DOLONU-32614 format. One record per residue (C-alpha): z, y, x; residue number from 1. Coordinates in Angstrom, 2 decimals. Each point is the difference from the previous one (the first is absolute). Layout:
<pts>
Z, Y, X, resi
Z, Y, X, NUM
...
</pts>
This chain:
<pts>
Z, Y, X, resi
104.71, 233.75, 100.23, 1
2.91, 2.01, 1.14, 2
-0.12, 3.54, -0.68, 3
0.36, 2.24, 2.98, 4
0.69, 3.79, -0.19, 5
-2.36, 2.12, 2.04, 6
1.43, 1.14, 3.56, 7
0.28, 3.62, -0.93, 8
1.99, -1.08, -2.96, 9
2.37, -2.31, 1.95, 10
0.53, 2.70, 2.62, 11
0.97, 2.48, -2.73, 12
2.58, -2.64, -1.21, 13
0.83, -1.51, 3.24, 14
3.84, 0.69, -0.59, 15
0.19, -1.96, -3.31, 16
0.15, -3.66, -0.55, 17
-3.29, -1.95, -1.03, 18
2.01, -0.87, -3.31, 19
1.03, 3.60, -0.96, 20
-3.66, 1.03, 0.72, 21
-1.48, -2.41, -2.32, 22
2.89, 0.88, -2.68, 23
-0.47, 3.70, 0.32, 24
-3.65, -0.51, -0.70, 25
0.47, -2.39, -2.93, 26
-1.80, -2.70, 1.81, 27
2.92, -2.50, -0.78, 28
2.91, 0.30, -2.48, 29
2.99, 1.86, 1.09, 30
2.03, -2.40, -1.94, 31
-1.65, -3.27, -0.11, 32
2.92, -1.59, -2.06, 33
-1.26, 1.98, -2.85, 34
-3.03, -2.21, -0.68, 35
2.06, -3.04, 0.67, 36
2.69, 1.13, -2.60, 37
-2.84, 0.71, -2.65, 38
-1.41, -3.62, 0.54, 39
3.29, -1.83, -0.22, 40
1.37, 1.95, -3.03, 41
-2.30, -2.19, -2.15, 42
1.74, -3.18, 1.32, 43
2.46, -1.71, -2.35, 44
3.17, -1.13, 1.47, 45
1.07, -3.71, -0.15, 46
3.50, -1.63, 0.34, 47
1.66, -3.24, 0.62, 48
3.49, -0.75, -1.61, 49
2.11, -3.08, 0.73, 50
3.54, -0.93, -0.94, 51
2.15, -2.47, -2.02, 52
1.60, -0.23, -3.40, 53
2.01, -1.98, -2.66, 54
-1.06, -1.03, -3.43, 55
1.74, 1.18, -3.00, 56
1.21, -1.99, -2.94, 57
0.30, 2.65, -2.81, 58
-1.83, 1.99, -2.33, 59
-3.37, 1.87, 0.82, 60
0.03, 2.33, -2.85, 61
-0.82, 3.18, 1.55, 62
1.63, 2.26, -2.59, 63
2.18, 2.72, 1.85, 64
2.97, -0.62, -2.38, 65
1.33, -2.94, -1.81, 66
0.42, -3.32, 1.10, 67
0.76, -0.93, 3.70, 68
-3.57, -0.41, 1.73, 69
-1.50, -0.36, 3.29, 70
-1.25, 3.76, 0.30, 71
3.60, 1.15, -0.19, 72
0.98, -2.31, 2.64, 73
2.12, -2.12, -2.50, 74
-0.58, -3.78, -0.13, 75
1.83, -3.05, -0.75, 76
-0.43, -1.40, 3.47, 77
-2.13, -0.07, 3.27, 78
-1.64, -3.28, 0.73, 79
-2.16, -1.03, 3.02, 80
-1.63, 1.78, 2.77, 81
-3.51, 1.23, 0.68, 82
-2.04, 1.73, 2.85, 83
-3.12, 2.10, -0.68, 84
-2.73, 1.91, 1.60, 85
-2.22, 2.60, -1.44, 86
-3.18, 1.75, 1.37, 87
-0.82, 3.38, -1.90, 88
-3.22, 2.15, 0.01, 89
-0.39, 3.42, -1.44, 90
-2.92, 0.20, -2.33, 91
0.47, 3.68, -1.37, 92
2.45, 2.57, 1.46, 93
0.50, 3.64, -1.41, 94
3.17, 1.76, 1.27, 95
3.19, -2.02, -0.21, 96
-1.83, -2.63, -2.33, 97
-1.97, -2.87, 0.92, 98
-1.59, -3.02, -1.85, 99
-0.06, -3.20, 2.25, 100
-0.38, -3.65, -0.19, 101
2.55, -2.49, 1.35, 102
-0.81, -3.24, 1.56, 103
3.43, -1.68, -0.24, 104
1.56, -3.51, 0.45, 105
3.44, -1.37, -0.57, 106
1.62, -3.20, 0.92, 107
3.19, -1.19, -1.53, 108
2.53, -2.75, -0.59, 109
2.44, -0.73, -2.84, 110
2.49, -2.53, -0.98, 111
1.33, -0.32, -3.51, 112
0.99, -1.89, -2.96, 113
-0.93, 2.49, -2.71, 114
-3.57, 1.28, -0.79, 115
-0.94, 3.70, -0.64, 116
1.18, -0.42, -3.44, 117
3.40, -1.19, 1.42, 118
-0.54, -3.43, -1.57, 119
1.73, -2.93, 1.75, 120
-2.69, -2.00, 2.31, 121
0.50, -2.52, 2.64, 122
1.21, 1.68, 3.16, 123
-3.09, 0.46, 2.32, 124
-1.45, 2.01, 2.80, 125
-3.33, 1.30, 0.39, 126
-2.26, 2.17, 2.31, 127
-2.77, 2.26, -1.08, 128
-2.40, 3.00, 0.81, 129
-1.43, 2.67, -2.05, 130
-3.04, 1.89, 1.11, 131
-1.10, 3.07, -1.79, 132
-2.80, 2.80, 0.20, 133
1.85, 2.86, -1.61, 134
-1.41, 3.61, -0.75, 135
2.86, 2.39, 0.52, 136
0.65, 3.78, -0.69, 137
2.33, 1.71, 2.40, 138
1.25, 3.47, 0.64, 139
1.13, 0.52, 3.65, 140
2.95, 2.18, -0.64, 141
1.73, 1.66, -3.12, 142
0.20, 3.40, 1.69, 143
0.72, 1.77, 3.14, 144
3.44, -0.58, 0.06, 145
-0.30, -3.58, -1.23, 146
-2.20, -2.01, 2.17, 147
0.45, -3.02, -1.88, 148
-3.26, -1.74, -1.52, 149
-0.54, -2.31, -3.05, 150
-2.52, -2.48, -0.89, 151
-1.02, -2.15, -2.94, 152
-2.82, -2.66, 0.04, 153
-1.22, -2.66, -2.52, 154
-2.42, -2.61, 0.85, 155
-1.00, -3.87, 0.16, 156
1.92, -2.42, 1.98, 157
-0.11, -3.72, 0.69, 158
2.94, -2.62, 0.56, 159
-0.18, -2.94, 2.29, 160
2.74, -2.55, 0.24, 161
3.22, -0.82, -2.24, 162
1.19, 2.58, -2.24, 163
3.44, -1.82, -0.86, 164
1.16, 2.66, -2.51, 165
-2.79, -1.01, -2.37, 166
0.82, -3.66, -0.32, 167
-0.24, -1.82, -2.45, 168
-2.99, 2.40, -1.07, 169
-3.40, 0.40, 1.54, 170
-1.62, 3.35, 0.31, 171
-3.24, 1.25, 1.57, 172
-0.12, 0.70, 3.73, 173
-1.88, 3.04, -0.77, 174
2.52, 2.66, -0.92, 175
0.17, 4.04, -0.25, 176
2.14, 1.68, 2.61, 177
1.90, 3.32, -0.12, 178
1.41, 1.74, 2.94, 179
1.96, 2.78, 0.16, 180
1.48, 1.71, 3.24, 181
1.92, 2.76, 1.71, 182
-1.00, 1.13, 3.27, 183
2.35, 1.90, 2.50, 184
-1.47, 1.34, 3.32, 185
1.99, -0.60, 3.06, 186
-2.26, 1.85, 2.34, 187
-1.04, 3.46, 0.54, 188
-3.71, -0.68, -0.13, 189
0.66, -2.11, -3.26, 190
-1.90, -2.89, 1.52, 191
2.98, -2.36, -0.45, 192
2.23, -0.46, -2.98, 193
2.41, -2.20, -1.94, 194
-1.24, -1.50, -3.23, 195
2.00, -1.20, -2.82, 196
-1.95, -2.06, -2.38, 197
0.11, -1.93, -3.59, 198
-2.48, -2.41, -0.74, 199
-0.67, -1.86, -3.06, 200
-2.73, -2.89, -0.91, 201
-0.47, -1.16, -3.52, 202
-2.58, -1.55, -2.43, 203
-2.54, 2.71, -0.11, 204
2.58, 3.00, -0.67, 205
1.85, -2.18, -2.18, 206
-2.64, -0.30, -2.68, 207
-1.28, -3.55, 0.53, 208
2.09, -3.01, -1.04, 209
-0.35, -3.54, 1.09, 210
-0.54, -3.07, -2.22, 211
3.95, 0.01, -0.79, 212
-0.27, 3.83, -1.26, 213
1.96, 1.03, 3.23, 214
-0.73, 2.98, 2.27, 215
1.20, -0.24, 3.84, 216
1.38, 2.78, 1.76, 217
1.72, 0.22, 3.48, 218
0.87, 2.91, 2.38, 219
1.53, 0.77, 3.43, 220
1.10, 2.87, 1.96, 221
-1.20, 0.77, 3.66, 222
1.10, 2.00, 2.90, 223
-2.83, 0.74, 2.54, 224
-1.33, 2.48, 2.85, 225
-3.38, 1.54, -0.45, 226
-2.14, 1.30, 2.76, 227
-3.27, 1.89, 0.18, 228
-2.61, -1.64, 1.94, 229
</pts>
């Protein structure tokens, strides 16, 4: 039943709007958005990222100094192309830090006459895909004057198709995947950004070997756009 103020009360406040009357007497909130904000503040953000990249023929070794490696943007050569897409969901968030999970997929194509060890093989082409579930730790900005974010994630991935760079050896399709990224906002609301990425897959962080005593590793660079959903 809708509340009706007594006639004598309405006469007293006849020059005020009904909305003002109810707000003044605290019968409704003067700022209904506060309640909405309190509820939505518990929601965790989600994002989608999509883009393209190229495979790296070179060392993965993540040491900051020493030999040429993928982390320093130093490589023997680039080989093949790929496209990727990632769905990100925040699990925990505190300040500029967040712990997320990434559901990611990549499809790529390579043509080569050398395997990942730079051994000569018969020239061949292959198309393959990698799908992963990657828990990731992120910082959204390095400071008020440095609105650049970083991310690092490690998790399981699975490969489908023909990985020509592993020939003539055979490795498990179940791999571990490491993703590193630099996130650069391009909108004032920080809901859109450019993402520079480095991805690496290997035989369980390089620990496991195949029957030939070999360990497999492969990596690629990516450039993408991330948008908040």
